[in-house]
N, CA, C, O and CB atoms as a CASP TS submission, in Angstrom:
PFRMAT TS
TARGET T0000
AUTHOR 0000-0000-0000
METHOD Language model
MODEL 1
PARENT N/A
ATOM      1  N   LEU     1     -83.105  26.937-167.025  1.00  0.00           N
ATOM      2  CA  LEU     1     -83.545  27.270-165.681  1.00  0.00           C
ATOM      3  C   LEU     1     -84.336  26.129-165.040  1.00  0.00           C
ATOM      4  O   LEU     1     -84.405  26.022-163.816  1.00  0.00           O
ATOM      5  CB  LEU     1     -84.385  28.532-165.711  1.00  0.00           C
ATOM      6  N   ILE     2     -84.932  25.279-165.879  1.00  0.00           N
ATOM      7  CA  ILE     2     -85.701  24.148-165.363  1.00  0.00           C
ATOM      8  C   ILE     2     -84.803  23.166-164.587  1.00  0.00           C
ATOM      9  O   ILE     2     -85.204  22.707-163.518  1.00  0.00           O
ATOM     10  CB  ILE     2     -86.408  23.418-166.523  1.00  0.00           C
ATOM     11  N   PRO     3     -83.606  22.830-165.088  1.00  0.00           N
ATOM     12  CA  PRO     3     -82.747  21.925-164.304  1.00  0.00           C
ATOM     13  C   PRO     3     -82.337  22.503-162.948  1.00  0.00           C
ATOM     14  O   PRO     3     -82.134  21.757-161.989  1.00  0.00           O
ATOM     15  CB  PRO     3     -81.502  21.590-165.097  1.00  0.00           C
ATOM     16  N   VAL     4     -82.217  23.816-162.868  1.00  0.00           N
ATOM     17  CA  VAL     4     -81.871  24.445-161.591  1.00  0.00           C
ATOM     18  C   VAL     4     -82.995  24.237-160.582  1.00  0.00           C
ATOM     19  O   VAL     4     -82.739  23.966-159.409  1.00  0.00           O
ATOM     20  CB  VAL     4     -81.591  25.955-161.783  1.00  0.00           C
ATOM     21  N   VAL     5     -84.241  24.364-161.040  1.00  0.00           N
ATOM     22  CA  VAL     5     -85.392  24.143-160.157  1.00  0.00           C
ATOM     23  C   VAL     5     -85.421  22.686-159.702  1.00  0.00           C
ATOM     24  O   VAL     5     -85.668  22.404-158.530  1.00  0.00           O
ATOM     25  CB  VAL     5     -86.722  24.514-160.876  1.00  0.00           C
ATOM     26  N   THR     6     -85.169  21.767-160.625  1.00  0.00           N
ATOM     27  CA  THR     6     -85.169  20.345-160.280  1.00  0.00           C
ATOM     28  C   THR     6     -84.103  20.032-159.232  1.00  0.00           C
ATOM     29  O   THR     6     -84.383  19.374-158.230  1.00  0.00           O
ATOM     30  CB  THR     6     -84.940  19.491-161.535  1.00  0.00           C
ATOM     31  N   LEU     7     -82.899  20.499-159.466  1.00  0.00           N
ATOM     32  CA  LEU     7     -81.814  20.232-158.515  1.00  0.00           C
ATOM     33  C   LEU     7     -82.048  20.929-157.180  1.00  0.00           C
ATOM     34  O   LEU     7     -81.693  20.397-156.128  1.00  0.00           O
ATOM     35  CB  LEU     7     -80.478  20.678-159.101  1.00  0.00           C
ATOM     36  N   GLY     8     -82.642  22.111-157.223  1.00  0.00           N
ATOM     37  CA  GLY     8     -82.930  22.824-155.977  1.00  0.00           C
ATOM     38  C   GLY     8     -83.902  22.076-155.097  1.00  0.00           C
ATOM     39  O   GLY     8     -83.713  22.006-153.883  1.00  0.00           O
ATOM     40  N   THR     9     -84.938  21.516-155.690  1.00  0.00           N
ATOM     41  CA  THR     9     -85.914  20.774-154.893  1.00  0.00           C
ATOM     42  C   THR     9     -85.326  19.456-154.386  1.00  0.00           C
ATOM     43  O   THR     9     -85.650  19.020-153.281  1.00  0.00           O
ATOM     44  CB  THR     9     -87.178  20.503-155.718  1.00  0.00           C
ATOM     45  N   LEU    10     -84.468  18.821-155.181  1.00  0.00           N
ATOM     46  CA  LEU    10     -83.821  17.592-154.715  1.00  0.00           C
ATOM     47  C   LEU    10     -82.846  17.872-153.570  1.00  0.00           C
ATOM     48  O   LEU    10     -82.670  17.037-152.683  1.00  0.00           O
ATOM     49  CB  LEU    10     -83.084  16.910-155.872  1.00  0.00           C
ATOM     50  N   GLN    11     -82.219  19.039-153.591  1.00  0.00           N
ATOM     51  CA  GLN    11     -81.290  19.394-152.520  1.00  0.00           C
ATOM     52  C   GLN    11     -82.002  19.543-151.180  1.00  0.00           C
ATOM     53  O   GLN    11     -81.428  19.234-150.136  1.00  0.00           O
ATOM     54  CB  GLN    11     -80.562  20.685-152.864  1.00  0.00           C
ATOM     55  N   PHE    12     -83.250  20.014-151.202  1.00  0.00           N
ATOM     56  CA  PHE    12     -84.006  20.103-149.955  1.00  0.00           C
ATOM     57  C   PHE    12     -84.257  18.716-149.375  1.00  0.00           C
ATOM     58  O   PHE    12     -84.240  18.537-148.157  1.00  0.00           O
ATOM     59  CB  PHE    12     -85.338  20.831-150.184  1.00  0.00           C
ATOM     60  N   GLY    13     -84.488  17.743-150.237  1.00  0.00           N
ATOM     61  CA  GLY    13     -84.655  16.368-149.765  1.00  0.00           C
ATOM     62  C   GLY    13     -83.388  15.819-149.149  1.00  0.00           C
ATOM     63  O   GLY    13     -83.436  15.135-148.126  1.00  0.00           O
ATOM     64  N   GLN    14     -82.260  16.111-149.759  1.00  0.00           N
ATOM     65  CA  GLN    14     -80.988  15.663-149.202  1.00  0.00           C
ATOM     66  C   GLN    14     -80.675  16.380-147.898  1.00  0.00           C
ATOM     67  O   GLN    14     -80.044  15.810-147.008  1.00  0.00           O
ATOM     68  CB  GLN    14     -79.861  15.885-150.205  1.00  0.00           C
ATOM     69  N   LEU    15     -81.110  17.616-147.784  1.00  0.00           N
ATOM     70  CA  LEU    15     -80.923  18.357-146.545  1.00  0.00           C
ATOM     71  C   LEU    15     -81.656  17.681-145.401  1.00  0.00           C
ATOM     72  O   LEU    15     -81.140  17.590-144.287  1.00  0.00           O
ATOM     73  CB  LEU    15     -81.402  19.799-146.702  1.00  0.00           C
ATOM     74  N   LEU    16     -82.856  17.209-145.680  1.00  0.00           N
ATOM     75  CA  LEU    16     -83.642  16.527-144.657  1.00  0.00           C
ATOM     76  C   LEU    16     -83.000  15.195-144.267  1.00  0.00           C
ATOM     77  O   LEU    16     -82.949  14.859-143.084  1.00  0.00           O
ATOM     78  CB  LEU    16     -85.074  16.298-145.150  1.00  0.00           C
ATOM     79  N   SER    17     -82.513  14.438-145.246  1.00  0.00           N
ATOM     80  CA  SER    17     -81.906  13.147-144.923  1.00  0.00           C
ATOM     81  C   SER    17     -80.534  13.311-144.276  1.00  0.00           C
ATOM     82  O   SER    17     -80.137  12.473-143.466  1.00  0.00           O
ATOM     83  CB  SER    17     -81.786  12.295-146.179  1.00  0.00           C
ATOM     84  N   GLY    18     -79.814  14.354-144.609  1.00  0.00           N
ATOM     85  CA  GLY    18     -78.518  14.605-143.995  1.00  0.00           C
ATOM     86  C   GLY    18     -78.623  15.096-142.566  1.00  0.00           C
ATOM     87  O   GLY    18     -77.639  15.090-141.826  1.00  0.00           O
ATOM     88  N   ALA    19     -79.807  15.518-142.179  1.00  0.00           N
ATOM     89  CA  ALA    19     -80.005  16.014-140.818  1.00  0.00           C
ATOM     90  C   ALA    19     -79.838  14.905-139.789  1.00  0.00           C
ATOM     91  O   ALA    19     -79.458  15.170-138.648  1.00  0.00           O
ATOM     92  CB  ALA    19     -81.386  16.644-140.682  1.00  0.00           C
ATOM     93  N   VAL    20     -80.116  13.679-140.177  1.00  0.00           N
ATOM     94  CA  VAL    20     -80.000  12.558-139.235  1.00  0.00           C
ATOM     95  C   VAL    20     -78.563  12.447-138.734  1.00  0.00           C
ATOM     96  O   VAL    20     -78.335  12.361-137.527  1.00  0.00           O
ATOM     97  CB  VAL    20     -80.446  11.225-139.903  1.00  0.00           C
ATOM     98  N   LEU    21     -77.611  12.448-139.627  1.00  0.00           N
ATOM     99  CA  LEU    21     -76.202  12.332-139.241  1.00  0.00           C
ATOM    100  C   LEU    21     -75.746  13.552-138.447  1.00  0.00           C
ATOM    101  O   LEU    21     -75.072  13.415-137.426  1.00  0.00           O
ATOM    102  CB  LEU    21     -75.320  12.157-140.484  1.00  0.00           C
ATOM    103  N   THR    22     -76.108  14.734-138.910  1.00  0.00           N
ATOM    104  CA  THR    22     -75.696  15.960-138.227  1.00  0.00           C
ATOM    105  C   THR    22     -76.255  16.027-136.813  1.00  0.00           C
ATOM    106  O   THR    22     -75.548  16.401-135.877  1.00  0.00           O
ATOM    107  CB  THR    22     -76.142  17.182-139.019  1.00  0.00           C
ATOM    108  N   GLU    23     -77.519  15.667-136.659  1.00  0.00           N
ATOM    109  CA  GLU    23     -78.133  15.717-135.333  1.00  0.00           C
ATOM    110  C   GLU    23     -77.526  14.679-134.393  1.00  0.00           C
ATOM    111  O   GLU    23     -77.385  14.936-133.197  1.00  0.00           O
ATOM    112  CB  GLU    23     -79.640  15.500-135.441  1.00  0.00           C
ATOM    113  N   GLN    24     -77.169  13.525-134.915  1.00  0.00           N
ATOM    114  CA  GLN    24     -76.557  12.496-134.069  1.00  0.00           C
ATOM    115  C   GLN    24     -75.150  12.903-133.641  1.00  0.00           C
ATOM    116  O   GLN    24     -74.763  12.680-132.494  1.00  0.00           O
ATOM    117  CB  GLN    24     -76.514  11.150-134.810  1.00  0.00           C
ATOM    118  N   VAL    25     -74.388  13.494-134.549  1.00  0.00           N
ATOM    119  CA  VAL    25     -73.010  13.868-134.227  1.00  0.00           C
ATOM    120  C   VAL    25     -72.974  14.996-133.202  1.00  0.00           C
ATOM    121  O   VAL    25     -72.201  14.944-132.245  1.00  0.00           O
ATOM    122  CB  VAL    25     -72.260  14.287-135.496  1.00  0.00           C
ATOM    123  N   PHE    26     -73.809  16.018-133.399  1.00  0.00           N
ATOM    124  CA  PHE    26     -73.764  17.190-132.527  1.00  0.00           C
ATOM    125  C   PHE    26     -74.781  17.149-131.388  1.00  0.00           C
ATOM    126  O   PHE    26     -74.816  18.067-130.568  1.00  0.00           O
ATOM    127  CB  PHE    26     -73.986  18.424-133.342  1.00  0.00           C
ATOM    128  N   GLY    27     -75.601  16.115-131.322  1.00  0.00           N
ATOM    129  CA  GLY    27     -76.557  15.976-130.229  1.00  0.00           C
ATOM    130  C   GLY    27     -77.693  16.978-130.269  1.00  0.00           C
ATOM    131  O   GLY    27     -78.243  17.334-129.227  1.00  0.00           O
ATOM    132  N   ILE    28     -78.047  17.433-131.450  1.00  0.00           N
ATOM    133  CA  ILE    28     -79.128  18.408-131.598  1.00  0.00           C
ATOM    134  C   ILE    28     -80.451  17.653-131.702  1.00  0.00           C
ATOM    135  O   ILE    28     -80.564  16.730-132.508  1.00  0.00           O
ATOM    136  CB  ILE    28     -78.903  19.321-132.852  1.00  0.00           C
ATOM    137  N   PRO    29     -81.450  18.023-130.908  1.00  0.00           N
ATOM    138  CA  PRO    29     -82.740  17.338-131.022  1.00  0.00           C
ATOM    139  C   PRO    29     -83.467  17.760-132.300  1.00  0.00           C
ATOM    140  O   PRO    29     -83.470  18.934-132.670  1.00  0.00           O
ATOM    141  CB  PRO    29     -83.618  17.634-129.789  1.00  0.00           C
ATOM    142  N   GLY    30     -84.075  16.793-132.958  1.00  0.00           N
ATOM    143  CA  GLY    30     -84.808  17.064-134.188  1.00  0.00           C
ATOM    144  C   GLY    30     -85.352  15.777-134.769  1.00  0.00           C
ATOM    145  O   GLY    30     -85.419  14.754-134.086  1.00  0.00           O
ATOM    146  N   PHE    31     -85.747  15.833-136.058  1.00  0.00           N
ATOM    147  CA  PHE    31     -86.311  14.651-136.707  1.00  0.00           C
ATOM    148  C   PHE    31     -85.309  13.503-136.758  1.00  0.00           C
ATOM    149  O   PHE    31     -85.686  12.346-136.569  1.00  0.00           O
ATOM    150  CB  PHE    31     -86.774  14.995-138.115  1.00  0.00           C
ATOM    151  N   GLY    32     -84.049  13.804-137.008  1.00  0.00           N
ATOM    152  CA  GLY    32     -83.044  12.750-137.092  1.00  0.00           C
ATOM    153  C   GLY    32     -82.870  12.013-135.781  1.00  0.00           C
ATOM    154  O   GLY    32     -82.855  10.783-135.748  1.00  0.00           O
ATOM    155  N   LYS    33     -82.739  12.762-134.705  1.00  0.00           N
ATOM    156  CA  LYS    33     -82.599  12.143-133.387  1.00  0.00           C
ATOM    157  C   LYS    33     -83.874  11.404-133.014  1.00  0.00           C
ATOM    158  O   LYS    33     -83.824  10.343-132.391  1.00  0.00           O
ATOM    159  CB  LYS    33     -82.264  13.201-132.320  1.00  0.00           C
ATOM    160  N   MET    34     -85.015  11.965-133.394  1.00  0.00           N
ATOM    161  CA  MET    34     -86.294  11.329-133.071  1.00  0.00           C
ATOM    162  C   MET    34     -86.426   9.974-133.757  1.00  0.00           C
ATOM    163  O   MET    34     -86.879   9.010-133.138  1.00  0.00           O
ATOM    164  CB  MET    34     -87.459  12.236-133.477  1.00  0.00           C
ATOM    165  N   ILE    35     -86.037   9.888-135.029  1.00  0.00           N
ATOM    166  CA  ILE    35     -86.192   8.616-135.744  1.00  0.00           C
ATOM    167  C   ILE    35     -85.169   7.589-135.253  1.00  0.00           C
ATOM    168  O   ILE    35     -85.486   6.403-135.163  1.00  0.00           O
ATOM    169  CB  ILE    35     -86.042   8.830-137.266  1.00  0.00           C
ATOM    170  N   VAL    36     -83.960   8.022-134.938  1.00  0.00           N
ATOM    171  CA  VAL    36     -82.954   7.079-134.428  1.00  0.00           C
ATOM    172  C   VAL    36     -83.375   6.548-133.061  1.00  0.00           C
ATOM    173  O   VAL    36     -83.264   5.350-132.798  1.00  0.00           O
ATOM    174  CB  VAL    36     -81.561   7.756-134.335  1.00  0.00           C
ATOM    175  N   ASP    37     -83.858   7.432-132.194  1.00  0.00           N
ATOM    176  CA  ASP    37     -84.347   6.981-130.882  1.00  0.00           C
ATOM    177  C   ASP    37     -85.553   6.061-131.037  1.00  0.00           C
ATOM    178  O   ASP    37     -85.700   5.098-130.284  1.00  0.00           O
ATOM    179  CB  ASP    37     -84.717   8.188-129.999  1.00  0.00           C
ATOM    180  N   GLY    38     -86.413   6.350-132.004  1.00  0.00           N
ATOM    181  CA  GLY    38     -87.576   5.497-132.250  1.00  0.00           C
ATOM    182  C   GLY    38     -87.190   4.117-132.753  1.00  0.00           C
ATOM    183  O   GLY    38     -87.795   3.118-132.366  1.00  0.00           O
ATOM    184  N   VAL    39     -86.182   4.060-133.617  1.00  0.00           N
ATOM    185  CA  VAL    39     -85.726   2.769-134.144  1.00  0.00           C
ATOM    186  C   VAL    39     -85.088   1.940-133.035  1.00  0.00           C
ATOM    187  O   VAL    39     -85.397   0.758-132.880  1.00  0.00           O
ATOM    188  CB  VAL    39     -84.724   2.973-135.303  1.00  0.00           C
ATOM    189  N   PHE    40     -84.196   2.561-132.264  1.00  0.00           N
ATOM    190  CA  PHE    40     -83.530   1.810-131.199  1.00  0.00           C
ATOM    191  C   PHE    40     -84.478   1.450-130.062  1.00  0.00           C
ATOM    192  O   PHE    40     -84.285   0.435-129.392  1.00  0.00           O
ATOM    193  CB  PHE    40     -82.364   2.609-130.655  1.00  0.00           C
ATOM    194  N   GLY    41     -85.503   2.275-129.837  1.00  0.00           N
ATOM    195  CA  GLY    41     -86.476   1.989-128.796  1.00  0.00           C
ATOM    196  C   GLY    41     -87.652   1.163-129.283  1.00  0.00           C
ATOM    197  O   GLY    41     -88.577   0.884-128.521  1.00  0.00           O
ATOM    198  N   ARG    42     -87.620   0.770-130.551  1.00  0.00           N
ATOM    199  CA  ARG    42     -88.693  -0.014-131.177  1.00  0.00           C
ATOM    200  C   ARG    42     -90.056   0.659-131.037  1.00  0.00           C
ATOM    201  O   ARG    42     -91.072   0.000-130.816  1.00  0.00           O
ATOM    202  CB  ARG    42     -88.746  -1.407-130.566  1.00  0.00           C
ATOM    203  N   ASP    43     -90.055   1.981-131.169  1.00  0.00           N
ATOM    204  CA  ASP    43     -91.290   2.759-131.119  1.00  0.00           C
ATOM    205  C   ASP    43     -91.735   2.993-132.563  1.00  0.00           C
ATOM    206  O   ASP    43     -91.387   4.000-133.179  1.00  0.00           O
ATOM    207  CB  ASP    43     -91.088   4.127-130.343  1.00  0.00           C
ATOM    208  N   TYR    44     -92.503   2.052-133.082  1.00  0.00           N
ATOM    209  CA  TYR    44     -92.851   2.063-134.497  1.00  0.00           C
ATOM    210  C   TYR    44     -93.771   3.215-134.873  1.00  0.00           C
ATOM    211  O   TYR    44     -93.752   3.667-136.018  1.00  0.00           O
ATOM    212  CB  TYR    44     -93.498   0.764-134.869  1.00  0.00           C
ATOM    213  N   ALA    45     -94.569   3.695-133.938  1.00  0.00           N
ATOM    214  CA  ALA    45     -95.450   4.825-134.236  1.00  0.00           C
ATOM    215  C   ALA    45     -94.640   6.091-134.515  1.00  0.00           C
ATOM    216  O   ALA    45     -94.984   6.864-135.409  1.00  0.00           O
ATOM    217  CB  ALA    45     -96.426   5.066-133.070  1.00  0.00           C
ATOM    218  N   VAL    46     -93.575   6.303-133.760  1.00  0.00           N
ATOM    219  CA  VAL    46     -92.719   7.470-133.976  1.00  0.00           C
ATOM    220  C   VAL    46     -91.999   7.352-135.314  1.00  0.00           C
ATOM    221  O   VAL    46     -91.935   8.320-136.073  1.00  0.00           O
ATOM    222  CB  VAL    46     -91.697   7.620-132.828  1.00  0.00           C
ATOM    223  N   VAL    47     -91.462   6.181-135.603  1.00  0.00           N
ATOM    224  CA  VAL    47     -90.764   5.963-136.874  1.00  0.00           C
ATOM    225  C   VAL    47     -91.724   6.173-138.039  1.00  0.00           C
ATOM    226  O   VAL    47     -91.374   6.816-139.029  1.00  0.00           O
ATOM    227  CB  VAL    47     -90.151   4.542-136.929  1.00  0.00           C
ATOM    228  N   GLN    48     -92.919   5.637-137.922  1.00  0.00           N
ATOM    229  CA  GLN    48     -93.915   5.783-138.978  1.00  0.00           C
ATOM    230  C   GLN    48     -94.288   7.251-139.174  1.00  0.00           C
ATOM    231  O   GLN    48     -94.439   7.700-140.310  1.00  0.00           O
ATOM    232  CB  GLN    48     -95.166   4.957-138.651  1.00  0.00           C
ATOM    233  N   ALA    49     -94.437   7.994-138.099  1.00  0.00           N
ATOM    234  CA  ALA    49     -94.799   9.404-138.199  1.00  0.00           C
ATOM    235  C   ALA    49     -93.694  10.230-138.849  1.00  0.00           C
ATOM    236  O   ALA    49     -93.975  11.104-139.669  1.00  0.00           O
ATOM    237  CB  ALA    49     -95.117   9.961-136.822  1.00  0.00           C
ATOM    238  N   VAL    50     -92.449   9.962-138.492  1.00  0.00           N
ATOM    239  CA  VAL    50     -91.336  10.710-139.077  1.00  0.00           C
ATOM    240  C   VAL    50     -91.192  10.377-140.560  1.00  0.00           C
ATOM    241  O   VAL    50     -90.955  11.271-141.373  1.00  0.00           O
ATOM    242  CB  VAL    50     -90.022  10.403-138.328  1.00  0.00           C
ATOM    243  N   VAL    51     -91.331   9.114-140.917  1.00  0.00           N
ATOM    244  CA  VAL    51     -91.253   8.724-142.328  1.00  0.00           C
ATOM    245  C   VAL    51     -92.399   9.352-143.113  1.00  0.00           C
ATOM    246  O   VAL    51     -92.211   9.778-144.253  1.00  0.00           O
ATOM    247  CB  VAL    51     -91.284   7.183-142.474  1.00  0.00           C
ATOM    248  N   MET    52     -93.579   9.411-142.512  1.00  0.00           N
ATOM    249  CA  MET    52     -94.726  10.019-143.175  1.00  0.00           C
ATOM    250  C   MET    52     -94.505  11.522-143.387  1.00  0.00           C
ATOM    251  O   MET    52     -94.848  12.058-144.441  1.00  0.00           O
ATOM    252  CB  MET    52     -96.002   9.780-142.353  1.00  0.00           C
ATOM    253  N   CYS    53     -93.937  12.194-142.392  1.00  0.00           N
ATOM    254  CA  CYS    53     -93.632  13.620-142.534  1.00  0.00           C
ATOM    255  C   CYS    53     -92.584  13.852-143.623  1.00  0.00           C
ATOM    256  O   CYS    53     -92.699  14.800-144.400  1.00  0.00           O
ATOM    257  CB  CYS    53     -93.139  14.197-141.196  1.00  0.00           C
ATOM    258  N   ALA    54     -91.577  13.003-143.682  1.00  0.00           N
ATOM    259  CA  ALA    54     -90.552  13.129-144.718  1.00  0.00           C
ATOM    260  C   ALA    54     -91.146  12.897-146.100  1.00  0.00           C
ATOM    261  O   ALA    54     -90.808  13.608-147.046  1.00  0.00           O
ATOM    262  CB  ALA    54     -89.406  12.143-144.463  1.00  0.00           C
ATOM    263  N   ALA    55     -92.025  11.911-146.227  1.00  0.00           N
ATOM    264  CA  ALA    55     -92.674  11.649-147.515  1.00  0.00           C
ATOM    265  C   ALA    55     -93.564  12.813-147.922  1.00  0.00           C
ATOM    266  O   ALA    55     -93.603  13.183-149.095  1.00  0.00           O
ATOM    267  CB  ALA    55     -93.498  10.356-147.449  1.00  0.00           C
ATOM    268  N   ALA    56     -94.275  13.389-146.970  1.00  0.00           N
ATOM    269  CA  ALA    56     -95.118  14.550-147.268  1.00  0.00           C
ATOM    270  C   ALA    56     -94.264  15.737-147.695  1.00  0.00           C
ATOM    271  O   ALA    56     -94.662  16.507-148.570  1.00  0.00           O
ATOM    272  CB  ALA    56     -95.975  14.926-146.046  1.00  0.00           C
ATOM    273  N   PHE    57     -93.094  15.887-147.082  1.00  0.00           N
ATOM    274  CA  PHE    57     -92.184  16.962-147.466  1.00  0.00           C
ATOM    275  C   PHE    57     -91.701  16.782-148.902  1.00  0.00           C
ATOM    276  O   PHE    57     -91.667  17.743-149.670  1.00  0.00           O
ATOM    277  CB  PHE    57     -90.988  17.017-146.509  1.00  0.00           C
ATOM    278  N   PHE    58     -91.326  15.552-149.268  1.00  0.00           N
ATOM    279  CA  PHE    58     -90.889  15.284-150.634  1.00  0.00           C
ATOM    280  C   PHE    58     -92.016  15.534-151.632  1.00  0.00           C
ATOM    281  O   PHE    58     -91.777  16.085-152.706  1.00  0.00           O
ATOM    282  CB  PHE    58     -90.386  13.846-150.759  1.00  0.00           C
ATOM    283  N   LEU    59     -93.233  15.139-151.290  1.00  0.00           N
ATOM    284  CA  LEU    59     -94.368  15.385-152.176  1.00  0.00           C
ATOM    285  C   LEU    59     -94.629  16.876-152.340  1.00  0.00           C
ATOM    286  O   LEU    59     -94.911  17.343-153.444  1.00  0.00           O
ATOM    287  CB  LEU    59     -95.617  14.693-151.643  1.00  0.00           C
ATOM    288  N   PHE    60     -94.536  17.620-151.247  1.00  0.00           N
ATOM    289  CA  PHE    60     -94.728  19.064-151.317  1.00  0.00           C
ATOM    290  C   PHE    60     -93.653  19.714-152.184  1.00  0.00           C
ATOM    291  O   PHE    60     -93.957  20.605-152.978  1.00  0.00           O
ATOM    292  CB  PHE    60     -94.714  19.673-149.912  1.00  0.00           C
ATOM    293  N   MET    61     -92.415  19.282-152.043  1.00  0.00           N
ATOM    294  CA  MET    61     -91.334  19.852-152.853  1.00  0.00           C
ATOM    295  C   MET    61     -91.509  19.501-154.326  1.00  0.00           C
ATOM    296  O   MET    61     -91.191  20.311-155.196  1.00  0.00           O
ATOM    297  CB  MET    61     -89.971  19.355-152.353  1.00  0.00           C
ATOM    298  N   SER    62     -92.007  18.311-154.612  1.00  0.00           N
ATOM    299  CA  SER    62     -92.281  17.927-155.995  1.00  0.00           C
ATOM    300  C   SER    62     -93.385  18.798-156.585  1.00  0.00           C
ATOM    301  O   SER    62     -93.296  19.225-157.736  1.00  0.00           O
ATOM    302  CB  SER    62     -92.672  16.442-156.075  1.00  0.00           C
ATOM    303  N   LEU    63     -94.420  19.058-155.801  1.00  0.00           N
ATOM    304  CA  LEU    63     -95.490  19.941-156.251  1.00  0.00           C
ATOM    305  C   LEU    63     -94.964  21.351-156.483  1.00  0.00           C
ATOM    306  O   LEU    63     -95.325  21.995-157.468  1.00  0.00           O
ATOM    307  CB  LEU    63     -96.632  19.963-155.232  1.00  0.00           C
ATOM    308  N   ALA    64     -94.117  21.833-155.585  1.00  0.00           N
ATOM    309  CA  ALA    64     -93.533  23.165-155.744  1.00  0.00           C
ATOM    310  C   ALA    64     -92.689  23.245-157.013  1.00  0.00           C
ATOM    311  O   ALA    64     -92.709  24.262-157.707  1.00  0.00           O
ATOM    312  CB  ALA    64     -92.680  23.525-154.520  1.00  0.00           C
ATOM    313  N   ALA    65     -91.951  22.187-157.321  1.00  0.00           N
ATOM    314  CA  ALA    65     -91.148  22.166-158.544  1.00  0.00           C
ATOM    315  C   ALA    65     -92.043  22.199-159.774  1.00  0.00           C
ATOM    316  O   ALA    65     -91.754  22.919-160.730  1.00  0.00           O
ATOM    317  CB  ALA    65     -90.246  20.922-158.577  1.00  0.00           C
ATOM    318  N   ASP    66     -93.122  21.430-159.763  1.00  0.00           N
ATOM    319  CA  ASP    66     -94.040  21.429-160.902  1.00  0.00           C
ATOM    320  C   ASP    66     -94.689  22.791-161.099  1.00  0.00           C
ATOM    321  O   ASP    66     -94.841  23.247-162.233  1.00  0.00           O
ATOM    322  CB  ASP    66     -95.114  20.366-160.714  1.00  0.00           C
ATOM    323  N   LEU    67     -95.068  23.437-160.021  1.00  0.00           N
ATOM    324  CA  LEU    67     -95.654  24.775-160.132  1.00  0.00           C
ATOM    325  C   LEU    67     -94.622  25.792-160.616  1.00  0.00           C
ATOM    326  O   LEU    67     -94.954  26.710-161.366  1.00  0.00           O
ATOM    327  CB  LEU    67     -96.233  25.216-158.783  1.00  0.00           C
ATOM    328  N   ALA    68     -93.383  25.628-160.189  1.00  0.00           N
ATOM    329  CA  ALA    68     -92.323  26.521-160.660  1.00  0.00           C
ATOM    330  C   ALA    68     -92.055  26.297-162.144  1.00  0.00           C
ATOM    331  O   ALA    68     -91.777  27.254-162.867  1.00  0.00           O
ATOM    332  CB  ALA    68     -91.033  26.306-159.847  1.00  0.00           C
ATOM    333  N   TYR    69     -92.133  25.048-162.614  1.00  0.00           N
ATOM    334  CA  TYR    69     -91.973  24.777-164.043  1.00  0.00           C
ATOM    335  C   TYR    69     -93.022  25.533-164.839  1.00  0.00           C
ATOM    336  O   TYR    69     -92.707  26.157-165.852  1.00  0.00           O
ATOM    337  CB  TYR    69     -92.069  23.268-164.328  1.00  0.00           C
ATOM    338  N   ALA    70     -94.269  25.478-164.386  1.00  0.00           N
ATOM    339  CA  ALA    70     -95.358  26.142-165.099  1.00  0.00           C
ATOM    340  C   ALA    70     -95.171  27.654-165.099  1.00  0.00           C
ATOM    341  O   ALA    70     -95.516  28.320-166.075  1.00  0.00           O
ATOM    342  CB  ALA    70     -96.706  25.779-164.471  1.00  0.00           C
ATOM    343  N   ALA    71     -94.634  28.196-164.028  1.00  0.00           N
ATOM    344  CA  ALA    71     -94.414  29.637-163.964  1.00  0.00           C
ATOM    345  C   ALA    71     -93.236  30.067-164.837  1.00  0.00           C
ATOM    346  O   ALA    71     -93.234  31.176-165.371  1.00  0.00           O
ATOM    347  CB  ALA    71     -94.177  30.068-162.521  1.00  0.00           C
ATOM    348  N   LEU    72     -92.240  29.202-164.984  1.00  0.00           N
ATOM    349  CA  LEU    72     -91.040  29.566-165.737  1.00  0.00           C
ATOM    350  C   LEU    72     -91.175  29.337-167.237  1.00  0.00           C
ATOM    351  O   LEU    72     -90.572  30.067-168.025  1.00  0.00           O
ATOM    352  CB  LEU    72     -89.868  28.789-165.222  1.00  0.00           C
ATOM    353  N   SER    73     -91.936  28.360-167.638  1.00  0.00           N
ATOM    354  CA  SER    73     -92.034  28.020-169.057  1.00  0.00           C
ATOM    355  C   SER    73     -93.498  28.000-169.494  1.00  0.00           C
ATOM    356  O   SER    73     -94.275  27.174-169.015  1.00  0.00           O
ATOM    357  CB  SER    73     -91.369  26.652-169.337  1.00  0.00           C
ATOM    358  N   PRO    74     -93.876  28.897-170.393  1.00  0.00           N
ATOM    359  CA  PRO    74     -95.268  28.922-170.857  1.00  0.00           C
ATOM    360  C   PRO    74     -95.668  27.659-171.625  1.00  0.00           C
ATOM    361  O   PRO    74     -96.850  27.317-171.659  1.00  0.00           O
ATOM    362  CB  PRO    74     -95.489  30.134-171.736  1.00  0.00           C
ATOM    363  N   LYS    75     -94.713  26.963-172.238  1.00  0.00           N
ATOM    364  CA  LYS    75     -95.048  25.747-172.989  1.00  0.00           C
ATOM    365  C   LYS    75     -95.508  24.621-172.072  1.00  0.00           C
ATOM    366  O   LYS    75     -96.273  23.755-172.498  1.00  0.00           O
ATOM    367  CB  LYS    75     -93.848  25.284-173.806  1.00  0.00           C
ATOM    368  N   ILE    76     -95.062  24.617-170.839  1.00  0.00           N
ATOM    369  CA  ILE    76     -95.409  23.547-169.908  1.00  0.00           C
ATOM    370  C   ILE    76     -96.815  23.734-169.352  1.00  0.00           C
ATOM    371  O   ILE    76     -97.414  22.770-168.875  1.00  0.00           O
ATOM    372  CB  ILE    76     -94.398  23.487-168.766  1.00  0.00           C
ATOM    373  N   GLN    77     -97.354  24.946-169.402  1.00  0.00           N
ATOM    374  CA  GLN    77     -98.671  25.223-168.831  1.00  0.00           C
ATOM    375  C   GLN    77     -99.769  24.411-169.489  1.00  0.00           C
ATOM    376  O   GLN    77    -100.764  24.099-168.835  1.00  0.00           O
ATOM    377  CB  GLN    77     -98.989  26.688-168.951  1.00  0.00           C
ATOM    378  N   ARG    78     -99.631  24.062-170.740  1.00  0.00           N
ATOM    379  CA  ARG    78    -100.668  23.302-171.445  1.00  0.00           C
ATOM    380  C   ARG    78    -100.575  21.903-171.062  1.00  0.00           C
ATOM    381  O   ARG    78    -101.356  21.079-171.538  1.00  0.00           O
ATOM    382  CB  ARG    78    -100.562  23.434-172.939  1.00  0.00           C
TER
END
């Protein structure tokens, strides 16, 4: 069950990175469109903020995976 938790949390990260392509193709406003517009407009503050939010999301998902490991396996709690 531990590998399922690991892959599940990694899939959320891929979902976030795949949003850039989906938002550009379908014209949906979101983080992907925001970062692409920021890069092309040379708005470094926007790019930095979006990258920081994505990094915080990955860190949160990693923490959630670690907490799920502890809940699923008593040996990991120590």
